[in-house]
All heavy atoms as an XYZ file, in Angstrom:
762
protein
N       0.850     -1.169      0.000
C       0.000      0.000      0.000
C       0.897      1.235      0.000
O       1.669      1.460      0.913
C      -0.821     -0.072      1.269
C      -2.246      0.437      1.267
S      -3.171      0.551     -0.188
C      -4.357     -0.687      0.051
N       0.768      2.079     -0.996
C       1.588      3.274     -1.073
C       1.024      4.401     -0.232
O      -0.181      4.567     -0.110
N       1.911      5.151      0.360
C       1.475      6.297      1.143
C       2.207      7.535      0.660
O       3.260      7.456      0.016
C       1.713      6.066      2.628
O       3.076      5.916      2.886
N       1.637      8.691      1.002
C       2.140      9.970      0.540
C       2.328     10.886      1.754
O       1.515     10.875      2.672
C       1.138     10.615     -0.439
C       1.590     11.982     -0.877
C       0.922      9.729     -1.641
N       3.387     11.673      1.732
C       3.595     12.659      2.780
C       2.761     13.892      2.477
O       2.705     14.362      1.338
C       5.058     13.055      2.881
C       5.919     12.023      3.520
C       7.323     12.551      3.780
O       7.740     13.525      3.196
N       8.032     11.879      4.662
N       2.138     14.430      3.518
C       1.303     15.620      3.394
C       1.819     16.643      4.393
O       2.046     16.314      5.556
C      -0.168     15.289      3.713
C      -0.672     14.183      2.801
C      -1.031     16.534      3.592
C      -1.967     13.568      3.271
N       1.987     17.871      3.941
C       2.413     18.934      4.844
C       1.198     19.812      5.142
O       0.502     20.255      4.237
C       3.526     19.763      4.217
C       4.148     20.735      5.180
C       5.410     21.360      4.624
O       5.755     21.161      3.471
N       6.096     22.110      5.443
N       0.957     20.026      6.416
C      -0.194     20.823      6.851
C      -0.027     22.265      6.380
O       1.055     22.833      6.438
C      -0.329     20.771      8.367
S      -1.689     21.773      8.999
N      -1.131     22.851      5.933
C      -1.094     24.231      5.456
C      -1.028     25.232      6.598
O      -0.653     26.376      6.395
C      -2.338     24.522      4.600
O      -3.503     24.263      5.381
C      -2.357     23.647      3.366
N      -1.368     24.812      7.797
C      -1.392     25.726      8.940
C      -0.145     25.596      9.808
O       0.579     26.561     10.011
C      -2.630     25.455      9.775
C      -2.804     26.369     10.945
C      -4.098     26.031     11.618
N      -4.346     26.839     12.784
C      -5.251     26.546     13.686
N      -5.983     25.455     13.543
N      -5.438     27.318     14.708
N       0.121     24.393     10.336
C       1.237     24.216     11.280
C       2.513     23.698     10.616
O       3.539     23.580     11.268
C       0.824     23.280     12.408
S       0.600     21.559     11.890
N       2.436     23.350      9.342
C       3.586     22.859      8.551
C       4.092     21.500      9.009
O       5.165     21.063      8.612
C       4.754     23.854      8.543
C       4.388     25.277      8.213
C       3.781     25.416      6.846
C       3.584     26.867      6.497
N       2.206     27.296      6.453
N       3.329     20.799      9.850
C       3.692     19.463     10.285
C       3.500     18.490      9.118
O       2.596     18.649      8.316
C       2.815     19.051     11.473
C       3.279     17.765     12.099
O       4.451     17.419     12.018
N       2.360     17.056     12.735
N       4.358     17.481      9.015
C       4.276     16.492      7.941
C       3.710     15.193      8.505
O       4.154     14.720      9.546
C       5.661     16.247      7.308
C       5.590     15.174      6.243
C       6.209     17.536      6.725
N       2.718     14.636      7.807
C       2.139     13.346      8.180
C       1.870     12.559      6.911
O       2.045     13.062      5.811
C       0.868     13.536      9.029
C      -0.217     14.323      8.351
C      -1.244     13.682      7.685
C      -0.212     15.712      8.393
C      -2.246     14.412      7.062
C      -1.210     16.444      7.788
C      -2.229     15.796      7.115
N       1.490     11.294      7.061
C       1.298     10.410      5.913
C      -0.151      9.958      5.811
O      -0.846      9.843      6.804
C       2.203      9.186      6.021
C       3.674      9.538      6.002
C       4.562      8.335      6.078
N       4.840      7.690      4.822
C       5.541      8.196      3.826
N       6.017      9.397      3.906
N       5.772      7.510      2.736
N      -0.576      9.684      4.567
C      -1.884      9.110      4.318
C      -1.757      8.230      3.073
O      -0.846      8.406      2.270
C      -2.925     10.199      4.094
C      -4.339      9.705      4.351
O      -4.521      8.487      4.556
O      -5.251     10.534      4.351
N      -2.667      7.286      2.936
C      -2.622      6.376      1.794
C      -2.920      7.123      0.502
O      -3.802      7.984      0.439
C      -3.625      5.255      1.979
C      -3.243      4.322      3.093
C      -4.022      3.026      3.086
N      -5.369      3.149      2.605
C      -6.426      2.663      3.221
N      -6.282      2.044      4.363
N      -7.624      2.790      2.706
N      -2.192      6.778     -0.539
C      -2.360      7.439     -1.836
C      -3.741      7.158     -2.424
O      -4.289      8.003     -3.131
C      -1.274      6.979     -2.800
N      -4.307      6.002     -2.130
C      -5.623      5.663     -2.671
C      -6.702      6.597     -2.131
O      -7.703      6.859     -2.803
C      -5.969      4.222     -2.338
N      -6.515      7.115     -0.950
C      -7.498      8.029     -0.352
C      -7.409      9.432     -0.930
O      -8.402     10.141     -1.010
C      -7.276      8.133      1.152
C      -7.684      6.928      1.917
C      -7.488      7.205      3.380
N      -7.872      6.051      4.178
C      -7.666      5.969      5.471
N      -7.082      6.958      6.114
N      -8.040      4.907      6.129
N      -6.207      9.879     -1.277
C      -6.001     11.251     -1.719
C      -6.510     11.450     -3.143
O      -5.750     11.390     -4.097
C      -4.521     11.622     -1.652
C      -3.987     11.986     -0.301
C      -2.504     12.244     -0.371
C      -4.711     13.180      0.252
N      -7.782     11.678     -3.263
C      -8.397     11.961     -4.552
C      -9.253     13.200     -4.414
O      -9.477     13.697     -3.311
C      -9.213     10.762     -5.012
C      -8.338      9.556     -5.279
C      -9.097      8.400     -5.867
O     -10.237      8.547     -6.284
N      -8.470      7.249     -5.917
N      -9.726     13.705     -5.526
C     -10.514     14.923     -5.549
C     -11.730     14.812     -4.623
O     -12.489     13.857     -4.704
C     -10.967     15.206     -6.981
C     -11.423     16.634     -7.165
O     -10.927     17.504     -6.439
O     -12.272     16.867     -8.037
N     -11.866     15.761     -3.695
C     -12.984     15.766     -2.766
C     -12.687     15.173     -1.410
O     -13.529     15.215     -0.513
N     -11.507     14.627     -1.213
C     -11.131     14.024      0.071
C     -10.757     15.121      1.065
O     -10.182     16.142      0.701
C      -9.945     13.077     -0.140
C      -9.420     12.425      1.105
C     -10.169     11.501      1.814
C      -8.147     12.702      1.579
C      -9.681     10.889      2.950
C      -7.639     12.096      2.706
C      -8.420     11.195      3.394
O      -7.926     10.588      4.515
N     -11.096     14.938      2.327
C     -10.683     15.880      3.371
C     -10.106     15.084      4.535
O     -10.511     13.963      4.798
C     -11.859     16.734      3.836
O     -12.857     15.919      4.401
N      -9.168     15.708      5.220
C      -8.469     15.037      6.313
C      -8.076     16.063      7.353
O      -7.698     17.178      7.016
C      -7.225     14.345      5.752
C      -6.189     13.894      6.750
C      -6.493     12.509      7.230
N      -5.758     12.163      8.417
C      -4.642     11.460      8.446
N      -4.121     11.030      7.345
N      -4.062     11.184      9.585
N      -8.143     15.689      8.611
C      -7.711     16.563      9.690
C      -6.229     16.371      9.955
O      -5.738     15.243      9.961
C      -8.474     16.226     10.969
C      -9.427     17.280     11.386
C     -10.037     16.954     12.738
O     -10.096     15.809     13.159
N     -10.500     17.973     13.399
N      -5.534     17.458     10.182
C      -4.127     17.389     10.571
C      -4.063     16.775     11.962
O      -4.792     17.199     12.860
C      -3.518     18.785     10.575
S      -1.836     18.834     11.238
N      -3.209     15.784     12.183
C      -3.135     15.141     13.495
C      -2.610     16.048     14.606
O      -2.887     15.807     15.781
C      -2.203     13.960     13.287
C      -1.650     14.078     11.940
C      -2.362     15.145     11.204
N      -1.881     17.106     14.271
C      -1.324     17.947     15.328
C      -2.174     19.180     15.630
O      -2.465     19.464     16.778
C       0.105     18.365     14.994
O       0.115     19.096     13.801
N      -2.617     19.917     14.602
C      -3.364     21.150     14.878
C      -4.862     21.005     14.594
O      -5.631     21.923     14.869
C      -2.799     22.313     14.073
S      -3.097     22.208     12.303
N      -5.276     19.886     14.038
C      -6.672     19.533     13.776
C      -7.394     20.453     12.795
O      -8.611     20.521     12.795
C      -7.448     19.420     15.089
C      -6.909     18.316     15.970
C      -7.678     18.147     17.263
O      -8.549     18.984     17.556
O      -7.408     17.165     17.974
N      -6.653     21.153     11.947
C      -7.288     21.911     10.878
C      -7.712     20.911      9.804
O      -7.055     19.883      9.590
C      -6.338     22.991     10.302
C      -5.189     22.383      9.542
C      -7.097     23.958      9.416
N      -8.837     21.152      9.146
C      -9.311     20.245      8.108
C      -8.699     20.659      6.771
O      -8.828     21.803      6.349
C     -10.855     20.252      8.012
C     -11.316     19.351      6.891
C     -11.461     19.817      9.338
N      -8.018     19.718      6.133
C      -7.414     19.951      4.822
C      -8.328     19.360      3.761
O      -8.753     18.207      3.868
C      -6.039     19.291      4.747
C      -5.020     19.731      5.793
C      -3.788     18.854      5.716
C      -4.661     21.179      5.588
N      -8.612     20.138      2.726
C      -9.443     19.672      1.623
C      -8.557     19.457      0.410
O      -7.791     20.336      0.018
C     -10.533     20.705      1.301
C     -11.532     20.864      2.410
C     -11.398     21.884      3.340
C     -12.590     19.986      2.530
C     -12.305     22.030      4.376
C     -13.504     20.120      3.562
C     -13.362     21.147      4.487
N      -8.670     18.284     -0.169
C      -7.842     17.926     -1.316
C      -8.686     17.979     -2.587
O      -9.594     17.182     -2.772
C      -7.248     16.523     -1.127
C      -6.331     16.449      0.052
C      -6.810     16.060      1.297
C      -5.002     16.780     -0.067
C      -5.972     16.005      2.386
C      -4.152     16.730      1.025
C      -4.642     16.343      2.253
N      -8.372     18.963     -3.429
C      -9.050     19.101     -4.716
C      -7.997     19.244     -5.807
O      -6.878     19.707     -5.549
C      -9.986     20.331     -4.740
O      -9.203     21.498     -4.474
C     -11.093     20.204     -3.717
N      -8.361     18.854     -7.003
C      -7.423     18.916     -8.128
C      -7.025     20.354     -8.466
O      -5.922     20.605     -8.907
C      -8.038     18.242     -9.365
C      -8.215     16.747     -9.229
C      -6.901     16.000     -9.141
O      -5.881     16.486     -9.677
O      -6.878     14.920     -8.544
N      -7.924     21.303     -8.265
C      -7.647     22.689     -8.649
C      -7.260     23.565     -7.453
O      -7.417     24.781     -7.492
C      -8.835     23.293     -9.380
C     -10.110     23.245     -8.548
O     -10.119     22.559     -7.508
O     -11.101     23.889     -8.947
N      -6.718     22.961     -6.412
C      -6.301     23.708     -5.231
C      -5.155     24.653     -5.583
O      -4.287     24.333     -6.399
C      -5.857     22.749     -4.136
O      -5.347     23.469     -3.046
N      -5.146     25.823     -4.935
C      -4.090     26.796     -5.179
C      -2.922     26.656     -4.202
O      -1.867     27.249     -4.411
C      -4.668     28.215     -5.087
C      -5.683     28.510     -6.169
C      -5.095     28.372     -7.561
O      -3.997     28.845     -7.838
N      -5.808     27.688     -8.431
N      -3.104     25.853     -3.154
C      -2.056     25.723     -2.139
C      -0.993     24.730     -2.611
O      -1.315     23.606     -3.004
C      -2.641     25.272     -0.801
C      -1.793     25.676      0.340
N      -0.602     25.070      0.631
C      -1.941     26.668      1.251
C      -0.055     25.641      1.668
N      -0.848     26.618      2.075
N       0.293     25.126     -2.564
C       1.349     24.247     -3.082
C       1.495     22.929     -2.322
O       1.851     21.913     -2.919
C       2.622     25.090     -2.974
C       2.292     26.210     -2.070
C       0.816     26.415     -2.115
N       1.208     22.913     -1.003
C       1.326     21.673     -0.236
C       0.276     20.659     -0.683
O       0.553     19.462     -0.799
C       1.182     21.925      1.257
C       2.251     22.810      1.848
C       2.022     23.489      3.022
C       3.488     22.965      1.245
C       2.993     24.299      3.585
C       4.462     23.774      1.793
C       4.221     24.440      2.964
N      -0.927     21.142     -0.944
C      -2.010     20.263     -1.403
C      -1.723     19.789     -2.821
O      -1.908     18.609     -3.147
C      -3.373     20.980     -1.318
C      -4.471     20.133     -1.927
C      -3.699     21.336      0.125
N      -1.245     20.687     -3.678
C      -0.897     20.315     -5.056
C       0.156     19.215     -5.071
O       0.055     18.240     -5.814
C      -0.351     21.524     -5.821
C      -1.375     22.446     -6.360
C      -0.676     23.522     -7.170
C      -1.654     24.451     -7.818
N      -0.986     25.469     -8.623
N       1.195     19.390     -4.236
C       2.279     18.408     -4.185
C       1.768     17.047     -3.717
O       2.111     16.009     -4.285
C       3.396     18.893     -3.259
C       4.577     17.938     -3.231
C       5.672     18.333     -2.258
N       5.918     19.749     -2.206
C       5.992     20.451     -1.067
N       5.824     19.875      0.097
N       6.234     21.748     -1.092
N       0.933     17.051     -2.684
C       0.393     15.792     -2.162
C      -0.467     15.093     -3.214
O      -0.373     13.876     -3.395
C      -0.409     16.046     -0.900
N      -1.303     15.846     -3.924
C      -2.156     15.262     -4.966
C      -1.308     14.710     -6.116
O      -1.575     13.624     -6.630
C      -3.149     16.301     -5.486
C      -4.165     16.755     -4.462
S      -5.307     15.470     -3.997
C      -6.390     15.489     -5.401
N      -0.280     15.451     -6.510
C       0.597     15.007     -7.597
C       1.331     13.719     -7.198
O       1.403     12.757     -7.972
C       1.586     16.120     -7.947
C       2.488     15.806     -9.107
C       3.359     16.984     -9.515
N       4.104     17.545     -8.399
C       3.928     18.771     -7.898
N       3.026     19.572     -8.407
N       4.669     19.200     -6.886
N       1.856     13.683     -5.975
C       2.564     12.490     -5.496
C       1.617     11.293     -5.375
O       2.005     10.162     -5.672
C       3.234     12.763     -4.153
C       4.399     13.720     -4.279
O       4.920     13.947     -5.371
N       4.806     14.305     -3.173
N       0.382     11.537     -4.953
C      -0.598     10.446     -4.840
C      -0.919      9.866     -6.207
O      -1.017      8.647     -6.374
C      -1.860     10.941     -4.157
N      -1.087     10.733     -7.215
C      -1.335     10.243     -8.582
C      -0.166      9.391     -9.068
O      -0.355      8.333     -9.681
C      -1.546     11.413     -9.540
C      -2.941     11.939     -9.598
C      -3.156     12.855    -10.787
N      -2.196     13.939    -10.854
C      -2.333     15.123    -10.259
N      -3.383     15.372     -9.522
N      -1.407     16.057    -10.399
N       1.053      9.862     -8.777
C       2.255      9.136     -9.196
C       2.329      7.756     -8.529
O       2.596      6.755     -9.186
C       3.494      9.963     -8.846
C       4.790      9.349     -9.272
C       5.952     10.251     -8.895
C       7.276      9.587     -9.176
N       8.402     10.404     -8.723
N       2.062      7.694     -7.227
C       2.108      6.420     -6.492
C       1.034      5.470     -6.999
O       1.292      4.274     -7.203
C       1.971      6.670     -4.970
C       1.721      5.375     -4.218
C       3.207      7.360     -4.441
N      -0.184      5.983     -7.227
C      -1.256      5.120     -7.738
C      -0.915      4.568     -9.115
O      -1.157      3.396     -9.408
C      -2.584      5.885     -7.790
C      -3.210      6.110     -6.441
C      -4.641      6.591     -6.555
N      -4.803      7.768     -7.375
C      -4.819      9.026     -6.920
N      -4.683      9.263     -5.636
N      -4.988     10.042     -7.749
N      -0.312      5.397     -9.965
C       0.088      4.944    -11.301
C       1.158      3.855    -11.204
O       1.070      2.833    -11.893
C       0.626      6.128    -12.105
C       1.047      5.763    -13.506
C       1.567      6.963    -14.258
C       2.060      6.551    -15.630
N       2.694      7.663    -16.334
N       2.155      4.051    -10.337
C       3.213      3.043    -10.168
C       2.641      1.733     -9.638
O       3.064      0.657    -10.065
C       4.294      3.567     -9.228
C       5.131      4.666     -9.830
C       6.065      5.341     -8.834
O       5.985      5.028     -7.618
O       6.856      6.185     -9.264
N       1.677      1.816     -8.718
C       1.051      0.600     -8.186
C       0.264     -0.130     -9.268
O       0.305     -1.363     -9.344
C       0.147      0.934     -7.008
C       0.907      1.262     -5.747
C      -0.006      1.604     -4.591
O      -1.226      1.805     -4.802
O       0.501      1.664     -3.462
N      -0.457      0.613    -10.122
C      -1.195     -0.026    -11.222
C      -0.254     -0.709    -12.190
O      -0.508     -1.831    -12.646
C      -2.037      1.013    -11.975
C      -3.323      1.402    -11.302
C      -4.224      2.178    -12.243
N      -3.573      3.312    -12.873
C      -3.563      4.564    -12.407
N      -4.167      4.842    -11.270
N      -2.946      5.520    -13.066
N       0.872     -0.042    -12.532
C       1.845     -0.631    -13.447
C       2.491     -1.877    -12.854
O       2.693     -2.875    -13.548
C       2.902      0.398    -13.820
C       2.376      1.498    -14.713
C       3.386      2.616    -14.932
O       4.446      2.612    -14.264
O       3.084      3.497    -15.755
N       2.818     -1.829    -11.581
C       3.418     -2.994    -10.922
C       2.431     -4.159    -10.891
O       2.816     -5.314    -11.087
C       3.860     -2.635     -9.507
N       1.161     -3.860    -10.649
C       0.135     -4.908    -10.650
C      -0.026     -5.510    -12.038
O      -0.186     -6.721    -12.184
C      -1.195     -4.341    -10.156
C      -2.303     -5.353    -10.084
C      -2.047     -6.450     -9.071
O      -1.343     -6.218     -8.079
O      -2.563     -7.564     -9.274
N       0.030     -4.687    -13.076
C      -0.089     -5.191    -14.453
C       1.087     -6.098    -14.794
O       0.913     -7.146    -15.423
C      -0.168     -4.032    -15.431
N       2.288     -5.722    -14.369
C       3.469     -6.550    -14.621
C       3.347     -7.868    -13.875
O       3.656     -8.932    -14.402
C       4.760     -5.794    -14.210
C       5.945     -6.725    -14.164
C       5.004     -4.643    -15.156
N       2.877     -7.795    -12.628
C       2.712     -9.003    -11.822
C       1.708     -9.953    -12.457
O       1.890    -11.165    -12.448
C       2.263     -8.609    -10.416
C       2.774     -9.501     -9.345
C       2.455     -8.990     -7.956
N       2.872     -7.596     -7.786
C       2.105     -6.636     -7.292
N       0.899     -6.892     -6.866
N       2.550     -5.409     -7.177
N       0.634     -9.409    -13.010
C      -0.377    -10.255    -13.641
C       0.110    -10.842    -14.967
O      -0.253    -11.948    -15.328
C      -1.654     -9.465    -13.885
C      -2.417     -9.186    -12.633
C      -3.699     -8.501    -12.939
N      -4.413     -8.202    -11.706
C      -5.581     -7.636    -11.649
N      -6.199     -7.299    -12.760
N      -6.160     -7.391    -10.501
N       0.918    -10.074    -15.693
C       1.394    -10.529    -16.995
C       2.501    -11.577    -16.867
O       2.651    -12.432    -17.738
C       1.901     -9.349    -17.805
N       3.263    -11.525    -15.802
C       4.366    -12.467    -15.614
C       3.804    -13.852    -15.295
O       2.889    -13.995    -14.495
C       5.264    -12.006    -14.484
N       4.351    -14.875    -15.934
C       3.874    -16.227    -15.629
C       4.273    -16.629    -14.213
O       5.328    -16.243    -13.716
C       4.581    -17.093    -16.661
C       5.795    -16.319    -17.041
C       5.417    -14.866    -16.901
N       3.402    -17.377    -13.588
C       3.707    -17.841    -12.244
C       4.804    -18.892    -12.315
O       4.797    -19.752    -13.194
C       2.464    -18.449    -11.601
C       1.400    -17.432    -11.303
C       0.249    -18.044    -10.545
O       0.451    -19.087     -9.899
O      -0.833    -17.475    -10.609
N       5.773    -18.826    -11.407
C       6.850    -19.823    -11.439
C       6.288    -21.204    -11.089
O       5.508    -21.367    -10.167
C       7.823    -19.339    -10.369
C       7.015    -18.463     -9.481
C       5.924    -17.884    -10.325
N       6.688    -22.177    -11.876
C       6.229    -23.542    -11.635
C       7.281    -24.260    -10.814
O       8.453    -24.272    -11.158
C       6.010    -24.293    -12.940
C       4.840    -23.739    -13.698
C       4.573    -24.581    -14.922
N       3.183    -24.459    -15.236
C       2.338    -25.468    -15.327
N       2.761    -26.683    -15.131
N       1.082    -25.259    -15.620
N       6.840    -24.850     -9.763
C       7.749    -25.614     -8.922
C       7.794    -27.042     -9.439
O       6.766    -27.638     -9.733
C       7.274    -25.595     -7.470
C       7.171    -24.203     -6.844
C       6.600    -24.301     -5.443
C       8.537    -23.553     -6.805
N       8.980    -27.567     -9.549
C       9.139    -28.909    -10.077
C       8.788    -29.994     -9.077
O       8.506    -31.122     -9.442
N       8.785    -29.654     -7.826
C       8.557    -30.648     -6.789
C       7.342    -30.264     -5.956
O       6.995    -29.110     -5.827
C       9.764    -30.727     -5.875
C      11.031    -31.073     -6.610
C      12.184    -31.059     -5.670
N      13.429    -31.329     -6.388
C      14.603    -31.201     -5.877
N      14.737    -30.808     -4.640
N      15.678    -31.471     -6.577
N       6.755    -31.259     -5.351
C       5.635    -30.993     -4.450
C       6.170    -30.488     -3.120
O       7.355    -30.603     -2.820
C       4.815    -32.258     -4.245
O       5.584    -33.203     -3.524
N       5.289    -29.949     -2.301
C       5.712    -29.426     -1.003
C       6.296    -30.515     -0.113
O       7.223    -30.287      0.642
C       4.537    -28.769     -0.295
C       4.059    -27.523     -0.988
C       2.885    -26.953     -0.288
N       3.361    -25.860      0.551
C       2.640    -25.270      1.452
N       1.409    -25.657      1.669
N       3.120    -24.276      2.155
N       5.744    -31.704     -0.188
C       6.219    -32.774      0.685
C       7.608    -33.272      0.255
O       8.349    -33.813      1.048
C       5.236    -33.942      0.688
O       5.106    -34.460     -0.616
N       7.964    -33.050     -0.991
C       9.230    -33.525     -1.512
C      10.306    -32.431     -1.475
O      11.479    -32.710     -1.610
C       9.044    -34.005     -2.954
C      10.279    -34.592     -3.568
C      10.681    -35.886     -3.260
C      11.060    -33.852     -4.445
C      11.822    -36.420     -3.818
C      12.195    -34.372     -5.005
C      12.572    -35.664     -4.693
O      13.698    -36.188     -5.239
N       9.937    -31.209     -1.280
C      10.811    -30.060     -1.497
C      12.145    -30.134     -0.759
O      13.177    -29.785     -1.309
C      10.098    -28.768     -1.115
N      12.185    -30.566      0.470
C      13.427    -30.537      1.221
C      14.221    -31.819      1.179
O      15.310    -31.901      1.711
N      13.719    -32.835      0.546
C      14.384    -34.133      0.555
C      15.461    -34.207     -0.513
O      15.316    -33.718     -1.613
C      13.381    -35.244      0.299
C      12.326    -35.329      1.358
C      11.393    -36.440      1.049
N      10.239    -36.376      1.951
C       9.194    -37.126      1.830
N       9.111    -38.001      0.850
N       8.199    -37.021      2.671
N      16.534    -34.850     -0.170
C      17.599    -35.103     -1.134
C      17.991    -36.561     -1.008
O      17.732    -37.205      0.007
C      18.843    -34.229     -0.849
O      19.304    -34.492      0.461
C      18.515    -32.747     -0.997
N      18.620    -37.047     -2.036
C      19.047    -38.447     -1.961
C      20.315    -38.509     -1.094
O      21.224    -37.717     -1.225
C      19.374    -38.970     -3.354
C      18.121    -39.188     -4.181
C      18.484    -39.810     -5.515
O      19.642    -39.832     -5.918
N      17.461    -40.291     -6.200
N      20.325    -39.446     -0.213
C      21.470    -39.572      0.667
C      22.093    -40.964      0.455
O      21.473    -41.866     -0.104
C      21.071    -39.400      2.123
O      20.107    -40.364      2.480
N      23.300    -41.117      0.934
C      23.996    -42.394      0.808
C      23.288    -43.425      1.688
O      22.539    -43.090      2.608
C      25.449    -42.235      1.237
N      23.529    -44.697      1.401
C      22.932    -45.766      2.188
C      23.359    -45.642      3.636
O      24.514    -45.366      3.938
C      23.386    -47.144      1.643
C      22.811    -47.468      0.283
C      21.326    -47.743      0.357
O      20.876    -48.361      1.337
O      20.602    -47.333     -0.578
N      22.397    -45.875      4.523
C      22.704    -45.800      5.945
C      23.411    -47.075      6.393
O      23.071    -48.165      5.949
C      21.415    -45.663      6.740
C      20.735    -44.333      6.454
C      19.422    -44.259      7.148
N      19.650    -43.964      8.564
C      18.717    -44.028      9.506
N      17.488    -44.380      9.177
N      18.972    -43.748     10.744
N      24.386    -46.921      7.236
C      25.057    -48.075      7.786
C      24.646    -48.231      9.237
O      24.725    -47.293     10.007
C      26.565    -47.905      7.708
C      27.075    -47.872      6.268
C      28.585    -47.692      6.239
O      29.239    -48.050      7.229
O      29.072    -47.193      5.246
N      24.183    -49.403      9.603
C      23.737    -49.670     10.972
C      24.770    -50.342     11.789
O      25.641    -50.951     11.609
C      22.460    -50.507     10.964
C      21.289    -49.664     10.459
O      21.237    -48.456     10.759
O      20.447    -50.238      9.786
């Protein structure tokens, strides 16, 4: 799960939130000064713009990584789980 750093517009404190949440219309309270931050695409505040831009970037990277993961063939194991650790050993002498 990707997260993004957000800088408060009032107290300048930095905190994190999930990139999936940071979309147009989302609002969040600053954990230190409790001011409500509104995240919109057309915001004029540079801290909000940066957070929205970084969230878009993280979401895009996560989608691309998921597409690569789905496109890659799953590795086939040649042995079953019960056989995985066994090796042939020399004859035991009693």
